[in-house]
C-alpha atoms as a printed R data frame, in Angstrom:
    type eleno elety resid chain resno       x       y       z
1   ATOM     1    CA   MET     A     1 -23.878 -21.171   8.127
2   ATOM     2    CA   TYR     A     2 -21.226 -20.422   4.995
3   ATOM     3    CA   SER     A     3 -17.577 -21.089   7.321
4   ATOM     4    CA   VAL     A     4 -16.415 -22.672   4.057
5   ATOM     5    CA   GLU     A     5 -17.416 -19.707   1.858
6   ATOM     6    CA   CYS     A     6 -15.978 -17.078   4.028
7   ATOM     7    CA   PHE     A     7 -12.924 -18.429   4.463
8   ATOM     8    CA   ALA     A     8 -12.837 -18.827   0.910
9   ATOM     9    CA   ILE     A     9 -13.833 -14.911   0.673
10  ATOM    10    CA   ILE     A    10 -11.046 -14.179   3.318
11  ATOM    11    CA   LEU     A    11  -8.515 -16.241   1.046
12  ATOM    12    CA   ILE     A    12  -9.110 -14.515  -2.203
13  ATOM    13    CA   ILE     A    13  -9.313 -10.840  -0.572
14  ATOM    14    CA   LEU     A    14  -5.777 -11.980   0.721
15  ATOM    15    CA   VAL     A    15  -4.316 -12.819  -2.715
16  ATOM    16    CA   ILE     A    16  -5.483  -9.950  -4.137
17  ATOM    17    CA   ILE     A    17  -3.680  -7.728  -1.352
18  ATOM    18    CA   ILE     A    18  -1.032  -9.977  -2.303
19  ATOM    19    CA   VAL     A    19  -1.052  -8.801  -6.274
20  ATOM    20    CA   PHE     A    20  -1.556  -5.398  -5.261
21  ATOM    21    CA   PHE     A    21   1.519  -5.034  -3.106
22  ATOM    22    CA   ARG     A    22   3.596  -7.077  -5.962
23  ATOM    23    CA   VAL     A    23   2.627  -4.314  -8.429
24  ATOM    24    CA   HIS     A    24   3.322  -1.484  -6.124
25  ATOM    25    CA   LYS     A    25   0.123  -0.578  -5.417
26  ATOM    26    CA   PRO     A    26  -0.030  -0.721  -1.516
27  ATOM    27    CA   GLY     A    27  -3.141   2.337  -1.494
28  ATOM    28    CA   TYR     A    28  -4.959  -0.429  -3.196
29  ATOM    29    CA   ALA     A    29  -3.924  -2.737  -1.231
30  ATOM    30    CA   LEU     A    30  -4.649  -1.315   2.140
31  ATOM    31    CA   ALA     A    31  -7.801  -0.038   0.919
32  ATOM    32    CA   SER     A    32  -8.842  -3.813   0.597
33  ATOM    33    CA   LEU     A    33  -8.510  -4.617   4.146
34  ATOM    34    CA   PRO     A    34 -11.527  -4.098   5.165
35  ATOM    35    CA   LEU     A    35 -13.194  -6.505   2.798
36  ATOM    36    CA   CYS     A    36 -11.814  -9.331   4.968
37  ATOM    37    CA   ILE     A    37 -13.586  -8.074   8.199
38  ATOM    38    CA   LEU     A    38 -17.430  -9.180   7.838
39  ATOM    39    CA   PRO     A    39 -16.206 -12.837   6.601
40  ATOM    40    CA   PHE     A    40 -14.050 -12.678   9.160
41  ATOM    41    CA   ALA     A    41 -17.010 -11.975  11.625
42  ATOM    42    CA   GLN     A    42 -19.033 -14.865  10.574
43  ATOM    43    CA   LEU     A    43 -16.060 -17.402  11.189
44  ATOM    44    CA   LEU     A    44 -15.806 -15.960  14.751
45  ATOM    45    CA   ASN     A    45 -19.887 -16.302  15.385
46  ATOM    46    CA   LYS     A    46 -19.845 -19.577  14.153
47  ATOM    47    CA   VAL     A    47 -16.498 -20.891  16.362
48  ATOM    48    CA   VAL     A    48 -16.700 -17.726  19.255
49  ATOM    49    CA   PHE     A    49 -19.941 -16.406  20.017
50  ATOM    50    CA   LYS     A    50 -21.856 -19.397  19.377
51  ATOM    51    CA   GLU     A    51 -20.206 -20.915  22.429
52  ATOM    52    CA   VAL     A    52 -20.521 -17.694  24.547
53  ATOM    53    CA   THR     A    53 -24.118 -16.720  23.796
54  ATOM    54    CA   SER     A    54 -25.415 -20.259  23.545
55  ATOM    55    CA   GLY     A    55 -26.563 -19.574  20.051
56  ATOM    56    CA   ASN     A    56 -28.505 -16.318  21.077
57  ATOM    57    CA   ILE     A    57 -29.675 -15.169  17.171
58  ATOM    58    CA   ALA     A    58 -30.095 -11.234  17.950
59  ATOM    59    CA   VAL     A    59 -26.340 -11.253  19.322
60  ATOM    60    CA   ILE     A    60 -25.367 -12.980  16.204
61  ATOM    61    CA   ILE     A    61 -27.183 -11.012  13.957
62  ATOM    62    CA   GLY     A    62 -25.885  -7.885  15.747
63  ATOM    63    CA   VAL     A    63 -22.405  -8.991  15.421
64  ATOM    64    CA   ILE     A    64 -22.884  -9.346  12.021
65  ATOM    65    CA   ILE     A    65 -24.630  -5.888  11.260
66  ATOM    66    CA   GLY     A    66 -21.374  -4.184  13.525
67  ATOM    67    CA   ALA     A    67 -19.118  -5.713  11.641
68  ATOM    68    CA   LEU     A    68 -21.076  -4.052   8.330
69  ATOM    69    CA   ILE     A    69 -20.158  -0.701  10.044
70  ATOM    70    CA   VAL     A    70 -17.281  -0.909  11.045
71  ATOM    71    CA   ALA     A    71 -16.079  -2.560   7.532
72  ATOM    72    CA   CYS     A    72 -17.849   0.571   5.907
73  ATOM    73    CA   ILE     A    73 -16.341   2.547   8.211
74  ATOM    74    CA   LEU     A    74 -12.549   1.473   7.454
75  ATOM    75    CA   THR     A    75 -13.315   1.117   3.441
76  ATOM    76    CA   GLY     A    76 -14.334   4.720   3.672
77  ATOM    77    CA   LEU     A    77 -11.157   6.032   5.514
78  ATOM    78    CA   LEU     A    78  -8.668   3.579   3.767
79  ATOM    79    CA   SER     A    79 -10.205   4.827   0.216
80  ATOM    80    CA   GLY     A    80  -8.313   8.068   0.936
81  ATOM    81    CA   ASN     A    81  -4.674   5.773  -0.212
82  ATOM    82    CA   ILE     A    82  -6.258   5.677  -3.702
83  ATOM    83    CA   GLN     A    83  -5.118   8.575  -5.737
84  ATOM    84    CA   ASN     A    84  -7.298   8.672  -8.112
85  ATOM    85    CA   LYS     A    85 -10.829   9.736  -7.719
86  ATOM    86    CA   LYS     A    86 -12.631   8.088 -10.267
87  ATOM    87    CA   ALA     A    87 -11.094   4.484  -8.875
88  ATOM    88    CA   ARG     A    88 -11.675   5.712  -5.471
89  ATOM    89    CA   ALA     A    89 -15.581   6.399  -6.189
90  ATOM    90    CA   SER     A    90 -15.685   3.010  -8.260
91  ATOM    91    CA   TYR     A    91 -13.636   1.159  -5.348
92  ATOM    92    CA   LEU     A    92 -15.990   2.574  -2.416
93  ATOM    93    CA   SER     A    93 -19.479   1.601  -4.863
94  ATOM    94    CA   VAL     A    94 -18.229  -1.835  -5.400
95  ATOM    95    CA   ALA     A    95 -16.633  -2.331  -1.458
96  ATOM    96    CA   GLY     A    96 -19.912  -1.244  -0.293
97  ATOM    97    CA   LEU     A    97 -22.286  -3.191  -2.417
98  ATOM    98    CA   PHE     A    98 -20.119  -6.365  -1.956
99  ATOM    99    CA   GLN     A    99 -20.787  -5.965   1.874
100 ATOM   100    CA   LEU     A   100 -23.839  -5.181   1.953
101 ATOM   101    CA   VAL     A   101 -25.173  -7.925  -0.299
102 ATOM   102    CA   LEU     A   102 -22.690 -10.603   1.935
103 ATOM   103    CA   CYS     A   103 -24.251  -8.920   4.916
104 ATOM   104    CA   LEU     A   104 -27.785  -9.875   3.799
105 ATOM   105    CA   VAL     A   105 -26.603 -13.031   2.704
106 ATOM   106    CA   LEU     A   106 -25.196 -14.019   6.011
107 ATOM   107    CA   ILE     A   107 -28.351 -12.710   7.533
108 ATOM   108    CA   SER     A   108 -31.052 -14.347   5.643
109 ATOM   109    CA   LYS     A   109 -29.077 -17.903   6.281
110 ATOM   110    CA   ILE     A   110 -29.213 -16.795   9.759
111 ATOM   111    CA   ILE     A   111 -32.984 -16.448   9.911
112 ATOM   112    CA   LYS     A   112 -33.747 -19.239   7.648
113 ATOM   113    CA   ILE     A   113 -31.997 -21.468  10.133
114 ATOM   114    CA   ILE     A   114 -34.602 -19.892  12.892
115 ATOM   115    CA   ILE     A   115 -38.067 -20.732  10.478
């Protein structure tokens, strides 16, 4: 269920964070950290929660939605590290859309497995 893809997303985001630190933009780097939460939650679902919950689909989807909520809240809070208001608004729009689309893709894959 998208384990390799989620791992790749985490690696790409971590590379982006490293680049932000290297160009002396720590605010952007910190604001980018919550983008790793949703793919990390999917990896946890695959490894940990599947064994603990015996593959209960409602719990797995609940974890994904909970991760989306946490990621969105942290994205909003950490976006305060971005000084430029236009850049902050753009970041919030793109990051929110990315997280929503990723959440929908992960949930649709889980539901397709059931059907």
